[in-house]
C-alpha positions in Angstrom: 167.8 33.2 -85.1 166.9 31.9 -81.6 167.0 34.5 -78.9 168.3 33.3 -75.5 167.6 34.9 -72.2 170.8 35.8 -70.5 171.0 35.5 -66.8 172.3 38.9 -65.5 174.7 37.3 -63.0 176.6 35.3 -65.7 179.6 37.0 -67.2 179.1 36.9 -71.0 182.6 35.4 -71.5 181.2 32.1 -70.1 178.3 31.9 -72.6 178.8 29.4 -75.5 180.8 30.9 -78.4 182.9 30.0 -81.4 186.6 30.6 -80.8 189.9 30.0 -82.6 191.7 26.8 -81.5 195.2 25.8 -82.2 195.7 22.7 -80.0 196.8 19.3 -81.3 193.4 17.6 -80.7 191.3 16.4 -83.6 187.8 17.6 -84.4 185.2 16.0 -82.1 187.5 16.0 -79.1 186.4 17.6 -75.9 189.1 19.5 -74.0 188.5 20.8 -70.5 190.6 23.7 -69.2 190.1 23.5 -65.5 192.4 26.5 -64.7 190.4 28.9 -66.9 187.0 27.0 -66.4 186.2 26.4 -70.1 185.2 23.3 -72.1 186.1 23.2 -75.8 184.5 21.1 -78.4 187.2 21.0 -81.1 185.9 21.6 -84.6 187.5 21.6 -88.1 189.3 24.6 -89.5 191.1 25.7 -86.3 188.0 26.5 -84.3 186.2 25.2 -81.3 182.9 25.8 -79.5 183.8 27.1 -76.1 181.5 26.8 -73.0 182.0 28.1 -69.5 182.0 25.3 -66.8 181.5 25.3 -63.1 184.4 25.4 -60.7 182.9 23.2 -58.0 182.5 26.1 -55.5 179.5 25.7 -53.3 176.5 27.8 -54.0 174.1 29.3 -51.4 172.0 26.2 -51.0 175.0 24.0 -50.5 176.4 26.4 -47.9 173.1 26.3 -46.0 173.0 22.5 -46.0 176.6 22.5 -44.9 175.9 24.8 -42.0 172.9 22.7 -41.0 174.9 19.5 -41.3 177.8 20.8 -39.1 175.2 22.3 -36.7 173.5 18.9 -36.2 176.8 17.0 -35.7 178.3 19.6 -33.3 175.1 19.8 -31.3 174.5 23.5 -32.0 171.4 22.8 -34.0 168.5 20.6 -32.6 167.8 17.4 -34.5 164.0 18.0 -34.8 163.7 15.5 -37.7 165.5 12.6 -36.1 168.2 12.5 -38.8 170.9 11.4 -36.4 169.0 8.6 -34.7 
């Protein structure tokens, strides 16, 4: 058995796991549930491998870059690198 290190900030429900699946798709089909943020790999026997997927929400680095970008364009942040030239 392979042990995986679990990141403490990840809710275990989003880790890969085998689940029951009763949808109409055939084995081998990938189903993405955007509302509940899961990806299912449909398998035989009424099961699927379920994976948690990202929601597209910005993380801390994206937020910092966004603040810098808007600061540069609004003139609140000095353009010390010449990015707007």
